[in-house]
C-alpha positions in Angstrom: -87.6 24.9 -21.4 -87.1 21.8 -24.0 -86.7 17.5 -23.5 -84.3 15.5 -21.6 -84.6 12.0 -21.3 -81.6 10.2 -19.1 -80.2 6.5 -19.6 -77.5 4.0 -19.1 -75.5 1.4 -20.6 -73.6 -0.3 -17.4 -73.9 2.6 -15.4 -72.6 5.1 -17.9 -74.7 7.3 -17.5 -76.1 10.3 -20.1 -78.6 13.0 -20.2 -80.1 12.7 -24.3 -80.9 16.0 -26.1 -83.6 14.9 -29.0 -82.8 17.7 -31.3 -83.3 16.1 -34.9 -83.2 19.0 -36.7 -80.7 20.9 -34.8 -83.2 24.2 -33.8 -83.2 23.3 -30.6 -79.5 24.0 -29.4 -77.4 25.1 -32.1 -74.4 25.1 -31.5 -74.7 23.3 -27.8 -72.7 25.6 -24.8 -69.5 23.6 -23.2 -72.0 25.2 -19.8 -74.9 23.3 -20.8 -73.8 20.6 -20.7 -71.1 20.7 -17.5 -74.8 22.2 -15.8 -76.7 18.8 -17.3 -74.0 16.4 -16.1 -73.4 17.8 -13.0 -74.8 15.5 -10.5 -75.5 18.0 -7.4 -77.6 21.1 -9.4 -78.5 19.1 -12.1 -80.0 16.1 -14.3 -76.7 14.0 -13.6 -74.4 12.2 -16.2 -71.0 11.4 -17.6 -71.9 13.3 -20.6 -74.1 14.3 -23.3 -75.7 13.0 -26.3 -77.3 15.4 -28.6 -80.1 13.1 -30.8 -79.9 14.9 -33.7 -79.9 13.9 -37.5 -76.7 13.9 -39.8 -77.5 16.5 -42.4 -78.1 19.0 -39.3 -74.7 18.3 -38.2 -73.1 20.6 -40.6 -69.1 19.3 -41.1 -69.2 16.8 -39.2 -71.7 14.3 -40.4 -70.2 14.8 -44.1 -70.0 11.9 -46.2 -71.7 9.6 -43.5 -74.4 7.3 -44.3 -76.5 7.1 -42.2 -80.1 9.8 -40.6 -78.9 9.6 -36.9 -75.9 11.6 -35.2 -74.7 10.9 -32.0 -73.4 14.6 -31.1 -71.6 13.0 -28.0 -70.0 15.4 -24.9 -68.2 14.7 -22.0 -69.0 15.9 -18.9 -66.9 18.5 -18.6 -68.3 19.9 -21.9 -65.1 19.0 -23.9 -66.4 17.4 -27.7 -65.4 13.4 -28.1 -65.1 11.1 -30.7 -67.6 7.8 -29.9 -68.9 6.4 -26.7 -69.2 2.9 -27.0 -72.2 3.1 -24.3 -73.4 6.0 -25.3 -74.1 5.2 -29.1 -76.7 1.7 -27.6 -78.1 3.7 -25.6 -78.3 6.1 -28.4 -80.0 3.4 -30.0 -82.3 2.0 -27.4 -84.0 5.5 -27.4 -84.1 5.7 -31.6 -86.0 2.6 -31.4 -88.5 2.9 -28.6 -89.6 6.4 -30.3 -90.0 4.2 -33.4 -87.6 6.6 -35.5 -85.7 3.0 -36.8 -86.5 -0.2 -37.4 -84.1 -2.5 -34.7 -85.4 -5.3 -37.0 -82.4 -4.1 -39.5 -79.2 -3.2 -38.6 -79.4 0.7 -37.8 -76.1 2.9 -39.2 -75.7 5.9 -36.2 -72.9 8.1 -37.1 -70.1 9.3 -34.5 -66.9 11.8 -34.9 -65.2 8.4 -35.5 -67.8 7.2 -38.4 -70.7 5.0 -38.7 -71.7 2.8 -36.3 -73.7 -0.5 -36.9 -75.9 -1.1 -34.3 -78.0 -4.9 -33.8 -80.7 -5.1 -31.5 -80.9 -9.1 -30.5 -83.7 -11.0 -32.0 -85.1 -7.5 -34.0 -86.9 -6.1 -30.9 -86.7 -3.3 -29.0 -86.2 -4.0 -25.5 -83.1 -6.4 -26.2 -79.2 -6.2 -25.7 -77.9 -4.0 -28.8 -74.2 -5.6 -30.9 -72.8 -2.4 -31.7 -69.8 -2.5 -34.5 -67.0 -0.8 -33.5 -64.6 -0.6 -36.6 -61.2 -1.3 -35.9 -59.1 -1.0 -33.7 -55.8 0.4 -35.0 -52.9 -0.9 -32.3 -50.0 1.9 -31.5 -47.3 1.6 -29.3 -46.6 1.2 -26.4 -46.4 3.8 -23.4 -46.4 4.2 -19.6 -49.2 5.6 -16.8 -48.6 6.7 -13.4 -51.2 7.6 -10.1 -48.8 9.3 -7.8 -45.9 7.1 -6.9 -46.6 4.1 -9.4 -46.3 3.5 -12.7 -47.2 0.6 -15.4 -46.3 -0.7 -18.9 -49.6 0.4 -21.4 -50.9 0.4 -24.9 -52.3 2.7 -26.3 -55.1 1.1 -28.2 -57.4 3.6 -30.3 -61.2 2.9 -31.3 -61.8 6.2 -32.2 -60.8 7.7 -30.0 -57.1 7.2 -27.4 -56.7 4.2 -24.3 -54.3 3.7 -22.8 -54.1 -0.5 -21.8 -52.4 -0.9 -18.1 -52.7 -4.6 -16.3 -52.3 -4.8 -12.5 -51.8 -7.3 -10.5 -54.9 -5.5 -8.6 -58.0 -3.1 -9.1 -57.2 -1.0 -5.8 -54.1 -0.6 -7.7 -55.3 2.8 -9.4 -56.2 4.1 -6.0 -59.6 6.9 -6.0 -59.0 8.1 -8.8 -60.3 11.4 -8.7 -57.4 12.8 -10.5 -56.6 12.2 -14.7 -53.6 9.0 -14.1 -50.3 11.0 -15.7 -49.8 9.9 -19.4 -46.8 10.6 -22.2 -48.1 13.9 -23.4 -46.0 13.8 -26.7 -48.4 10.7 -27.2 -51.3 11.9 -26.3 -51.9 15.4 -26.9 -56.0 16.0 -26.1 -55.1 13.0 -22.9 -56.3 9.4 -23.0 -58.8 6.8 -20.9 -57.0 5.1 -19.0 -57.9 1.3 -18.4 -56.5 -0.8 -15.4 -57.2 -4.2 -16.4 -56.7 -8.2 -14.1 -57.0 -11.0 -15.1 -59.7 -13.2 -13.8 -60.4 -15.9 -16.2 -59.6 -17.5 -19.3 -61.5 -15.1 -21.7 -62.3 -13.0 -18.5 -60.9 -9.6 -17.4 -62.5 -6.8 -15.2 -61.4 -3.3 -15.1 -61.7 0.8 -13.6 -61.6 3.5 -16.3 -60.7 7.1 -15.5 -62.4 8.4 -18.7 -61.0 12.2 -20.2 -63.4 14.2 -19.2 -65.2 12.8 -17.4 -63.3 11.2 -14.6 -62.9 7.5 -13.1 -66.9 6.5 -14.7 -68.8 3.4 -13.8 -68.5 1.9 -17.2 -67.1 2.6 -20.8 -67.2 0.8 -24.1 -64.8 1.7 -25.8 -62.3 0.9 -23.2 -64.1 -2.3 -22.7 -62.9 -2.2 -26.4 -59.5 -1.2 -26.5 -58.7 -4.1 -22.8 -60.4 -6.5 -24.6 -57.9 -6.2 -27.7 -54.6 -5.2 -25.5 -55.4 -9.2 -23.9 -56.1 -11.1 -26.4 -53.2 -10.3 -27.7 -51.3 -10.6 -25.3 -52.9 -14.0 -24.6 -52.2 -15.3 -28.7 -55.7 -15.4 -28.7 -57.4 -16.7 -31.8 -59.7 -14.2 -34.1 -63.1 -15.2 -33.0 -62.9 -15.4 -29.1 -65.2 -14.1 -27.3 -64.2 -12.0 -24.0 -66.6 -11.0 -21.0 -65.2 -8.2 -19.8 -66.2 -7.0 -16.4 -66.7 -3.3 -15.4 -67.7 -1.4 -12.0 -71.7 -1.4 -13.2 -72.4 -4.2 -15.1 -70.7 -7.0 -18.2 -70.2 -6.4 -21.3 -68.7 -8.8 -24.9 -66.1 -8.9 -27.5 -65.3 -10.0 -30.2 -62.2 -9.7 -32.3 -64.0 -11.1 -36.0 -61.6 -12.9 -39.1 -62.3 -9.4 -41.0 -60.7 -7.3 -37.8 -64.0 -5.6 -36.6 -64.8 -4.7 -33.1 -68.0 -6.2 -32.1 -69.8 -4.9 -28.4 -72.8 -6.1 -27.2 -73.8 -5.3 -24.1 -77.3 -4.0 -22.5 -79.1 -0.1 -22.9 -81.4 2.0 -20.9 -83.7 4.4 -21.2 -84.9 6.0 -17.5 -86.4 8.6 -17.5 -87.7 11.7 -19.4 -89.1 15.0 -18.4 -87.9 18.9 -19.3 -85.9 21.3 -18.2 -84.4 24.5 -19.1 -80.6 24.2 -17.7 
């Protein structure tokens, strides 16, 4: 048996595995991740967050100036570079357990580099803003579902995204399978966002996450959507966007110094022990 927690950020949900020194799980297997994330026979989640010290993770944490490393796995067991909702849940756990000081900026190491978290009012229970770093805007591409296809913008948020504007969020269908994409552009797969405009500075989206399927929310996806929308709008830097997802709302700002700031909730809802 070993300990676990369950948390979510705008209903993008995760199993957290405390493993500070890397002695509980060793090389976390894909089979164990799949078992934990199974919504019928396991705990259920869009992914697994292993809570481990950067010094214990090995090569993935090399050169990163942060005590804690978010070892993120998709629900199919594959390793992912980054998870925007996950890093807020990760930070919430650290703050609630007294492992970090929420009155100061909290760095968290990831496979996409260090992300810095700021807790609203310096409180462990408020919203969390994450400096997601610099977005890379790459080439135009396309995605398709069934017989329908749309132009899409390739945005890298430490992980790959294809952002497509649609007339209606239902246009993408049930999203049971991954949308078709250009394998030459995305050889390791891609997160695909479908976006509609609601009002100036306000969009709504659905997302099919690489390795997890359609999820209730995607933090890096919301950031990619904001970047694509701001570029299409010719919006001035510093303009805040509201991004509605099936599981809630995130607020994203592209700063004058080229940083993407994401603000939203995170909550830990349960804890226990399991032998999965």
